[in-house]
A tleap script that builds the chain and sets N, CA, C and O, in Angstrom:
source leaprc.protein.ff14SB
mol = sequence {
  NMET PRO PRO ARG ALA MET ARG PHE PRO GLY
  ALA ASN GLU PRO ASP PRO GLN SER ASP ALA
  GLU PRO ALA PRO ALA THR TRP ARG ARG LEU
  ALA ILE SER PRO GLU ALA GLU LEU LEU ILE
  GLU GLU SER THR TYR GLN ARG ARG ARG ASP
  GLN ILE ASP ALA LEU VAL ALA TRP ALA GLN
  ARG ILE LEU THR CTHR
}
set mol.1.N position { 11.989 -5.740 -28.963 }
set mol.1.CA position { 10.367 -4.683 -28.780 }
set mol.1.C position { 10.184 -5.250 -27.419 }
set mol.1.O position { 10.326 -6.436 -27.120 }
set mol.2.N position { 9.761 -4.005 -26.407 }
set mol.2.CA position { 9.832 -4.092 -25.954 }
set mol.2.C position { 8.550 -5.142 -24.231 }
set mol.2.O position { 7.482 -4.531 -24.216 }
set mol.3.N position { 8.536 -5.787 -23.607 }
set mol.3.CA position { 6.950 -6.552 -23.723 }
set mol.3.C position { 5.427 -5.580 -23.734 }
set mol.3.O position { 5.470 -4.365 -23.541 }
set mol.4.N position { 4.638 -6.027 -23.887 }
set mol.4.CA position { 3.434 -4.693 -22.946 }
set mol.4.C position { 3.107 -4.925 -22.200 }
set mol.4.O position { 3.189 -5.993 -21.592 }
set mol.5.N position { 2.608 -3.996 -21.965 }
set mol.5.CA position { 3.048 -3.530 -20.839 }
set mol.5.C position { 1.192 -3.880 -19.957 }
set mol.5.O position { 0.205 -3.593 -20.635 }
set mol.6.N position { 1.036 -4.319 -18.888 }
set mol.6.CA position { 0.028 -5.041 -19.030 }
set mol.6.C position { -1.011 -4.896 -17.334 }
set mol.6.O position { -0.439 -5.014 -16.251 }
set mol.7.N position { -2.591 -4.625 -17.450 }
set mol.7.CA position { -3.652 -3.873 -16.053 }
set mol.7.C position { -3.280 -5.636 -15.182 }
set mol.7.O position { -3.115 -6.851 -15.068 }
set mol.8.N position { -3.371 -4.317 -14.835 }
set mol.8.CA position { -3.798 -5.785 -13.334 }
set mol.8.C position { -5.002 -5.255 -12.749 }
set mol.8.O position { -4.946 -5.163 -13.975 }
set mol.9.N position { -5.922 -4.857 -12.239 }
set mol.9.CA position { -6.910 -4.629 -11.560 }
set mol.9.C position { -6.936 -4.199 -10.048 }
set mol.9.O position { -6.827 -4.959 -9.086 }
set mol.10.N position { -7.060 -3.171 -10.027 }
set mol.10.CA position { -6.902 -1.937 -8.410 }
set mol.10.C position { -8.212 -2.473 -7.699 }
set mol.10.O position { -9.245 -2.902 -8.213 }
set mol.11.N position { -7.809 -2.296 -6.132 }
set mol.11.CA position { -8.688 -2.300 -5.473 }
set mol.11.C position { -9.917 -0.867 -5.547 }
set mol.11.O position { -11.110 -0.661 -5.324 }
set mol.12.N position { -8.517 -0.027 -6.076 }
set mol.12.CA position { -9.371 1.373 -6.670 }
set mol.12.C position { -9.757 1.407 -7.885 }
set mol.12.O position { -9.901 2.540 -8.345 }
set mol.13.N position { -9.986 0.488 -8.603 }
set mol.13.CA position { -10.085 0.918 -9.788 }
set mol.13.C position { -11.514 0.395 -9.558 }
set mol.13.O position { -11.626 -0.647 -8.914 }
set mol.14.N position { -13.094 1.276 -10.216 }
set mol.14.CA position { -13.869 1.090 -10.629 }
set mol.14.C position { -13.925 -0.369 -11.273 }
set mol.14.O position { -12.948 -1.039 -11.606 }
set mol.15.N position { -15.143 -0.689 -11.372 }
set mol.15.CA position { -15.788 -2.274 -11.814 }
set mol.15.C position { -16.350 -1.795 -13.291 }
set mol.15.O position { -17.076 -0.800 -13.276 }
set mol.16.N position { -16.174 -2.198 -14.116 }
set mol.16.CA position { -16.752 -1.989 -15.030 }
set mol.16.C position { -17.599 -2.474 -15.855 }
set mol.16.O position { -17.839 -2.228 -17.037 }
set mol.17.N position { -18.351 -3.728 -14.546 }
set mol.17.CA position { -20.176 -3.346 -14.408 }
set mol.17.C position { -20.921 -2.391 -13.972 }
set mol.17.O position { -22.131 -2.374 -14.198 }
set mol.18.N position { -20.269 -1.411 -13.247 }
set mol.18.CA position { -20.905 -0.836 -12.242 }
set mol.18.C position { -20.719 0.984 -12.594 }
set mol.18.O position { -19.658 1.575 -12.795 }
set mol.19.N position { -21.879 1.466 -12.582 }
set mol.19.CA position { -21.506 2.689 -12.375 }
set mol.19.C position { -20.992 3.944 -11.935 }
set mol.19.O position { -20.521 5.025 -12.291 }
set mol.20.N position { -21.514 2.838 -10.451 }
set mol.20.CA position { -20.990 3.321 -8.807 }
set mol.20.C position { -19.299 3.799 -9.059 }
set mol.20.O position { -18.388 3.302 -9.721 }
set mol.21.N position { -19.402 4.994 -8.189 }
set mol.21.CA position { -17.659 5.151 -8.253 }
set mol.21.C position { -17.608 4.637 -6.501 }
set mol.21.O position { -18.256 4.533 -5.459 }
set mol.22.N position { -15.966 4.382 -7.324 }
set mol.22.CA position { -15.549 3.676 -5.951 }
set mol.22.C position { -15.593 4.933 -4.874 }
set mol.22.O position { -15.829 6.129 -5.045 }
set mol.23.N position { -15.163 3.914 -3.316 }
set mol.23.CA position { -15.231 4.939 -1.931 }
set mol.23.C position { -13.877 5.552 -2.154 }
set mol.23.O position { -13.556 5.382 -3.330 }
set mol.24.N position { -12.926 6.226 -1.444 }
set mol.24.CA position { -11.997 6.935 -2.049 }
set mol.24.C position { -11.697 5.773 -0.296 }
set mol.24.O position { -12.182 5.531 0.810 }
set mol.25.N position { -10.519 5.425 -1.245 }
set mol.25.CA position { -9.893 5.054 0.085 }
set mol.25.C position { -8.952 6.015 1.101 }
set mol.25.O position { -8.474 7.126 0.875 }
set mol.26.N position { -8.869 5.217 2.237 }
set mol.26.CA position { -8.051 5.650 3.734 }
set mol.26.C position { -6.419 4.883 3.975 }
set mol.26.O position { -5.999 3.798 4.377 }
set mol.27.N position { -5.823 6.218 3.444 }
set mol.27.CA position { -4.774 5.795 4.379 }
set mol.27.C position { -3.952 6.066 5.500 }
set mol.27.O position { -3.875 7.116 6.139 }
set mol.28.N position { -3.128 4.618 5.727 }
set mol.28.CA position { -2.803 5.159 6.311 }
set mol.28.C position { -0.904 5.396 6.166 }
set mol.28.O position { -0.268 4.668 5.404 }
set mol.29.N position { -0.005 6.809 7.250 }
set mol.29.CA position { 1.370 6.202 6.750 }
set mol.29.C position { 2.266 6.048 8.737 }
set mol.29.O position { 2.128 6.068 9.960 }
set mol.30.N position { 3.010 5.929 7.728 }
set mol.30.CA position { 3.938 4.850 9.181 }
set mol.30.C position { 5.488 5.197 8.889 }
set mol.30.O position { 6.162 4.556 8.083 }
set mol.31.N position { 5.843 5.995 9.439 }
set mol.31.CA position { 6.878 6.607 9.934 }
set mol.31.C position { 7.693 5.215 10.068 }
set mol.31.O position { 7.403 4.225 10.740 }
set mol.32.N position { 9.064 5.499 9.020 }
set mol.32.CA position { 10.233 3.753 8.904 }
set mol.32.C position { 11.702 5.726 9.754 }
set mol.32.O position { 12.740 5.762 10.415 }
set mol.33.N position { 11.377 6.111 9.531 }
set mol.33.CA position { 13.234 7.241 10.018 }
set mol.33.C position { 13.386 8.573 9.333 }
set mol.33.O position { 12.954 8.863 8.218 }
set mol.34.N position { 13.851 9.101 9.901 }
set mol.34.CA position { 13.178 10.932 8.834 }
set mol.34.C position { 13.036 11.274 7.867 }
set mol.34.O position { 12.446 12.244 7.392 }
set mol.35.N position { 14.060 9.786 7.125 }
set mol.35.CA position { 14.423 9.965 5.420 }
set mol.35.C position { 13.137 9.339 4.933 }
set mol.35.O position { 12.689 9.507 3.799 }
set mol.36.N position { 12.381 8.349 6.208 }
set mol.36.CA position { 11.615 7.420 5.212 }
set mol.36.C position { 10.366 7.177 5.863 }
set mol.36.O position { 10.314 7.017 7.082 }
set mol.37.N position { 9.044 7.128 4.898 }
set mol.37.CA position { 7.605 6.043 5.386 }
set mol.37.C position { 7.218 5.348 4.554 }
set mol.37.O position { 7.532 5.440 3.368 }
set mol.38.N position { 6.405 4.461 5.080 }
set mol.38.CA position { 5.455 4.224 4.001 }
set mol.38.C position { 4.258 3.779 3.969 }
set mol.38.O position { 3.887 2.809 4.630 }
set mol.39.N position { 3.236 4.710 2.883 }
set mol.39.CA position { 2.011 4.351 2.775 }
set mol.39.C position { 1.150 3.210 2.183 }
set mol.39.O position { 1.214 2.674 1.077 }
set mol.40.N position { 0.133 2.939 3.480 }
set mol.40.CA position { -0.830 2.324 3.150 }
set mol.40.C position { -2.394 1.935 3.286 }
set mol.40.O position { -3.077 1.716 4.286 }
set mol.41.N position { -2.643 1.931 2.182 }
set mol.41.CA position { -3.574 1.354 2.900 }
set mol.41.C position { -4.421 0.618 3.576 }
set mol.41.O position { -4.551 -0.605 3.629 }
set mol.42.N position { -5.196 1.791 4.277 }
set mol.42.CA position { -5.732 1.055 5.456 }
set mol.42.C position { -6.431 -0.366 6.490 }
set mol.42.O position { -6.381 -0.614 7.695 }
set mol.43.N position { -7.189 -1.212 5.055 }
set mol.43.CA position { -7.062 -2.218 4.915 }
set mol.43.C position { -6.756 -3.092 4.936 }
set mol.43.O position { -7.228 -4.155 5.342 }
set mol.44.N position { -5.859 -2.797 4.478 }
set mol.44.CA position { -4.514 -3.340 4.361 }
set mol.44.C position { -3.770 -3.990 5.333 }
set mol.44.O position { -3.251 -5.076 5.588 }
set mol.45.N position { -3.941 -2.837 5.782 }
set mol.45.CA position { -3.779 -2.543 7.418 }
set mol.45.C position { -4.048 -3.004 8.155 }
set mol.45.O position { -3.237 -3.527 8.920 }
set mol.46.N position { -5.185 -3.052 8.300 }
set mol.46.CA position { -5.763 -3.682 9.121 }
set mol.46.C position { -5.670 -5.471 9.153 }
set mol.46.O position { -5.496 -6.171 10.151 }
set mol.47.N position { -5.914 -6.089 7.185 }
set mol.47.CA position { -5.741 -7.130 7.333 }
set mol.47.C position { -4.438 -8.107 7.679 }
set mol.47.O position { -4.311 -9.330 7.738 }
set mol.48.N position { -3.598 -7.070 7.864 }
set mol.48.CA position { -1.673 -7.790 8.022 }
set mol.48.C position { -1.279 -7.146 8.933 }
set mol.48.O position { -0.072 -7.249 9.152 }
set mol.49.N position { -1.899 -6.444 9.627 }
set mol.49.CA position { -0.861 -5.860 10.290 }
set mol.49.C position { -0.307 -5.897 11.179 }
set mol.49.O position { 0.146 -4.854 11.651 }
set mol.50.N position { -0.038 -7.529 11.996 }
set mol.50.CA position { 1.449 -7.587 12.605 }
set mol.50.C position { 2.110 -7.881 11.108 }
set mol.50.O position { 2.849 -6.908 10.958 }
set mol.51.N position { 2.249 -8.815 9.774 }
set mol.51.CA position { 3.399 -8.665 8.665 }
set mol.51.C position { 3.871 -7.286 8.458 }
set mol.51.O position { 5.030 -7.111 8.083 }
set mol.52.N position { 3.079 -6.286 8.667 }
set mol.52.CA position { 3.184 -4.795 7.764 }
set mol.52.C position { 4.336 -4.097 9.519 }
set mol.52.O position { 5.515 -3.766 9.644 }
set mol.53.N position { 2.770 -4.201 10.820 }
set mol.53.CA position { 4.212 -4.030 11.847 }
set mol.53.C position { 6.133 -4.898 11.924 }
set mol.53.O position { 7.114 -4.213 12.213 }
set mol.54.N position { 6.212 -6.095 11.670 }
set mol.54.CA position { 7.553 -6.078 11.532 }
set mol.54.C position { 8.351 -5.172 10.025 }
set mol.54.O position { 9.420 -4.607 9.793 }
set mol.55.N position { 7.171 -5.455 9.343 }
set mol.55.CA position { 7.982 -4.811 7.861 }
set mol.55.C position { 8.700 -3.275 7.760 }
set mol.55.O position { 9.530 -2.862 6.949 }
set mol.56.N position { 7.848 -2.383 9.264 }
set mol.56.CA position { 8.559 -1.464 9.557 }
set mol.56.C position { 9.331 -1.614 11.140 }
set mol.56.O position { 9.756 -0.609 11.709 }
set mol.57.N position { 9.399 -2.448 11.508 }
set mol.57.CA position { 10.103 -3.158 12.164 }
set mol.57.C position { 11.725 -3.078 12.013 }
set mol.57.O position { 12.608 -2.687 12.777 }
set mol.58.N position { 11.734 -3.714 10.462 }
set mol.58.CA position { 12.689 -3.848 10.049 }
set mol.58.C position { 13.444 -3.486 9.309 }
set mol.58.O position { 14.632 -3.476 9.631 }
set mol.59.N position { 13.036 -3.059 8.056 }
set mol.59.CA position { 13.318 -1.368 7.449 }
set mol.59.C position { 13.561 -0.402 8.820 }
set mol.59.O position { 14.774 -0.195 8.801 }
set mol.60.N position { 13.089 0.170 9.801 }
set mol.60.CA position { 13.449 0.765 11.232 }
set mol.60.C position { 15.226 0.413 10.980 }
set mol.60.O position { 16.143 1.041 10.453 }
set mol.61.N position { 15.126 -0.760 11.580 }
set mol.61.CA position { 16.919 -1.162 11.938 }
set mol.61.C position { 17.723 -0.928 10.660 }
set mol.61.O position { 18.908 -0.595 10.659 }
set mol.62.N position { 16.872 -1.159 9.424 }
set mol.62.CA position { 18.433 -1.324 8.681 }
set mol.62.C position { 18.650 0.269 8.551 }
set mol.62.O position { 19.793 0.703 8.409 }
set mol.63.N position { 17.711 0.998 8.593 }
set mol.63.CA position { 17.991 2.364 7.706 }
set mol.63.C position { 18.765 3.532 8.837 }
set mol.63.O position { 19.285 4.613 8.564 }
set mol.64.N position { 18.523 2.471 10.915 }
set mol.64.CA position { 19.543 3.984 12.001 }
set mol.64.C position { 20.313 2.922 11.963 }
set mol.64.O position { 20.461 2.664 13.157 }
set mol.65.N position { 20.968 2.047 11.292 }
set mol.65.CA position { 22.493 1.225 11.107 }
set mol.65.C position { 23.455 1.577 10.605 }
set mol.65.O position { 24.441 0.840 10.576 }
savepdb mol mol.pdb
quit
């Protein structure tokens, strides 16, 4: 029997205790190569900018060799 799917609350899911609609997320698209890109929430990019930039640089090296 397959394992049951687990739900993890996401940043864009409404709070079940609130009737307010969540604000729409702003996304940042980072080009990696002509065939690849990274789509990431702007708030996450701002929090982890150095790590994300390093990840993109690594992916560019891997995909262009």
